[in-house]
N, C-alpha and C positions, 0 to 999 in steps of 0.2 A: 442564208450562207454567209460566212465571214470571208473579208479580203486579206491575203497576207500583204504585208507592208516589209520591203527590203530595200538595200543599197546596191548600187551596182558602180564599180570603179574601171577606171584606165590606168589607173597608177601613173598619171601625168606627172611631169616634172618640168612644166612650163614656168618660165619665169613671172614673178609677181607683176600684175598689169600696173601697180600703184609704184611700188618702190624698184621695180626692174631686177629685183633678186631672186636666185633660184637656190631650193636646197639642193643639199647633193643627193644622189643616187640612194646613199646608205639611210640618210635620215628620212628620206621618202619612204623607203620601205618599211621602217620602224613606225613611221607615223601611221602606214597603211595598217599595218598589224596590230596597232592600237585602236584604229577605227572599228577594226572587226570585232575586237575585243568588247570594244563600247557597243557596239550594235550588239551582241550576244548578251551584254549585261543587260539592257534596257529591253530587251523581250523581240527585237526585231526579228522576222521569219527568216531571211535569208541575204546573203551578200555574194553579189557575182563580179567576177574579175576577168575583165576583157582580155584579147589578144592583139596585140600589134608588132609590128617589127620596124619601129621607127624610134628616131632619136629622140624625141618627146615623151615616149612612154617606156615604163621599167616592166611590163606585162606580157612579155616573149614567151615567157614559161609559168603561164598562171598555176598549173598543177602544182608546180613547187611552193609558190607563195600560198597558195590556199592550204598545203598540208603543214605549213608553219602555223598557219591559223589554227588548224586543226586542233593542233599541241595546247592551243591557247583558249579556247572554246567549250561551250558542252551541250549547245542547244540549236545554235543556227544553222540552216542549210547552206552549204557551201557550193556555190556553181561559177562555172564558166560563163561568160555574158559578151563576146560567144566564143566557143571554139571554132577556128579557122577551118573547117573540115576539109575544103577542097585542097587545101596545100597541106595537111597531115597523113599521117599514115594510122587507120581506124585502130589497129592493132595496138599501138604505143598510145593513142588516145586510151582507148579500153583501160588497158593496163595502168596506165597512171591514174585516172579516176577511181578505179576498183581500188588501187591501193589507198589513195586518199578516202575512200569509205571505208575502210579497214581502221585508218588512222582516227577519222572521226568518229567510227560508231554509229555509221549507217548514215551518215548526213551530206552524202556527195549528188550532184546533180551536174548534167551535161546541157548546154545550150547550145546546139549545133548550128551553124550559118556559113555563109558565104564571107563575112567581113565585109568592110565599108572601104579598103584600101587594099592595093594590087601589090605591095611591095614582095609578097611572101611568094608570090610565082616566080621571079626569076632568083630569089634567094634559095629556093628550093629546086630549082630546074624545073619548072612547070611552065606548059604552054596556057596563055592567057586565052586563047581560045579555046580550050578544052575547059574553060570557065563552069560550064552548066553539066557536063558529062562526068567530072570529076566529083562535082558534089552527089550527083544522085548517087553514083557507083559506091562512094565512100559512106554515105548514108546508109545505103542498102547493107553494106558490110557490117558498117557500127551496130545496128540493129539487130544483126544476125548473131553478133558477137555478145549481144547481151543476152541474148534469149539462148545460147546454146555454148555448153564448153567447148566443143568439138565441131569444127564449121566446116562445110564443103561448099566452096564458093569461089565464083571465076568471073574476072572482069578483066577490062583494058586496060588499064592503068596502073595495075599491081599484079605481083605473082597471085596466082591463084594459091586457094588454101585446099588440102586434101585431108581433112579430119586433124588438124593439129589441135592439142589442146592449147587454150591461151588462158594464161593465169598470171596474177591470181584473181581469183571472183570475187565480186563485192560481197559485202553483209547482206545489203537488200536484194531481196530476191529479184527484182525489176529496176533495178537503178533508173531514177527519171532521167530521160532523155526530151528535152524541149527542142521543137524546131524554131531557130531565129530567124524573122522575116523584115523586109522592110514594107516596098509597096507594091510587089508583083503578084498577080492573080496567081498565077502558076504555082508559086511557093506556098500560099494559104489553101490553095486545092490540093497539093502534095502532103501537107500536115494533115488536112481530112482525111484524107484517103488513107494514110497510115495509122491514123487515130494517135498523134501527137499531141501533146500540148505545146499551144503556141505563143511564143515570145516577139512581141510585136515591137520595134525600133520607131516609137514617135518623137520626133526631135525640132518638129516644125508643123505650122499649118494650124489646122483645126482637128480635133481627134475623130469629131463624127464622122468623117470623109473616109475613117475606116472601115465604118458599121458593113457597108456593103461588101468587104472583104471579109468580114469576120463572119457575115452569113454565108457566104460563098464558102468558108472554111466549113461550117457547121452542117451546112447541107450535104456537101462532098463525105464528111466524116460519116453522119447518120447514112446518107446513101450507101456507105462502105460496110454497113452492120456495125458501126461503132457506137459505144451508148454515148449519150448526152452528157454524162458526169464525165468522160473520159476527155471531153473535147473543151478543155481548159485556155481560157484566154489570159495571158501574161501581158504587163507593159512596162516597156523600159523607156522611162520617160526623164527629160532633164528635170529638176527640181532641186529645192533647197528652202529650208526652215530656218527662220529668224524669230526674233521676239515681235517683230512686227511686219508688215506688209512693204514699209519704207526701207527698213534697214534691209531686208532680204533681197529687195531690187537692188539697192545701192552697192550691195556686198557681190552681189551675183555678176551684175551687168560688165564689169571691166574685164575680167576673165573670160567670160562668153563671147563676149566682143571680139577680144584678143585671138581667141581660139578660133571662132567661124571665119573673122577675116583671113586669117592665115589658111584655113582650108579653101576660103573663097578665092584665093590667089591660083590655087591646083586647078578648080573647076568653074573660074569662070563667074564668081559670084561676087556681086559689089559688097564693099566695107558695111559692116553690119552698123547700123545707127540706134541711138536710144530711143528714137520713135519706133523702128520696126521692133525692137525687145518690149517695150511698154505694149504692143498690140496683141504679143504673145501672152502676157499678164492677164488679159481679158477673160471672163468667164469661160468663154470658148475658145481660146488659145492654149496651145500645146504646153507652155511652161508651167510647171506647179511650184511656183516660187511665190511666198509669202509668209504672213506670220501660221500659226497654226490653226486658226479658225478658217482661214482663207485656203489653206491646203488642205484642209478637210473638205469644203467645200469643192474644190477643184477634183479632188480624188473622186468624190461622189458625182461629179459631171462626167467624168471617164467612164465610171462603172453605166451611169445611166444611159448615156450615147452608145456604147459600144454592147450592150446588150448582158451584161455582166463580166466583171472581170475577176478573176482567182488571184491575180498577185499584181503590184505594182512596185517596181523597183526604182529608187531614185537616183538618177547619175548626177553627182555633183562635181565630181574631180575635173570634168571639162574646164570648169571656171577658175582653176587656179589658186584655190579658196587657200587658206592658211590652216595649218593643223588646227589651232582654235575654234576656227570658225566650221570645219569638218566635224569635230568633236561635240560642237556645242548643237550644230543640225541634227547629228546621229542620236544626240539624248532628246530633242525636241520631237524627233521622228518617233522614238520609242515611248515616251511618256507622256507627249502630248496629242499626236496623231493617231498611232495604231490603236489606241483603246476605243476609238470610235469605229473600228469595222472589225471588233472581235466577235467571236459567237455570240451572242444574247445582247451586244450592245450595239450592233450595226442597224440604223435604222433604214426602212423600205425606202 
């Protein structure tokens, strides 16, 4: 079984941690589109774009950016990473990604999740106490919209549908919808029961700790009658490739420390230290940062300890890397890392 290798971005516009200089929003968007073009050219399998409603990110309308990328690419899968479904209208989400599917010639995917920030709740007039019920209800509707042109559906948080047609329909007969999860067992069980592919965000700690949750997902899915081949596991991981391990670590650390120290101020975490960062670079740590051979070894470790990974997406933009660094890493991923995992070349 081959593993797909991709990239995820949050279109971050943080200041360069070394120079203190920020690029303009126009420059960052143009750079992002170039990154997706290069990812397509070097044969990467997927590019995902997150959704945030904060000043430091430009991805509040990911389908718009992905549509621009679709017109400039030919092969790469284009996905959300994630669509914050709790705060969205599933009808509009489906219409946007169905349109993206038509523009791209059948390359659109949705990763539906809750997101890691809560700004979208007050922004769209939603109650945080409805966090769980909003997501469960809207996921149910989104899946029904995918499976039928005319839906009869009723819920608590949205007006009922009484058979109205929802258009356009995507080119793909069944547009892929992944379930994006963190570490909540209930989310893994839900994905398994629904037979949805799973996208796990692993941003710290040791990946092997997620194995019981992956097993729980597969057990729930098989118990619900789904085929093992349908129960795919994807990983969203923080990663970056440079010519060698030292260069990669030195490039990635300043922006990584800046971003997670800022988030820590909101969540009660202490400032990030280089020692903490280096501990995540060890064989069992979560960060996939290094030269090509180290990165290949680390990806194989993820695959082994989690019992098989169908796709691994590298999240690089969190580290406020320069355009040149991002493009170089993308090329190395496609030219030096991905060939180790394509069908017929991947080692057991």
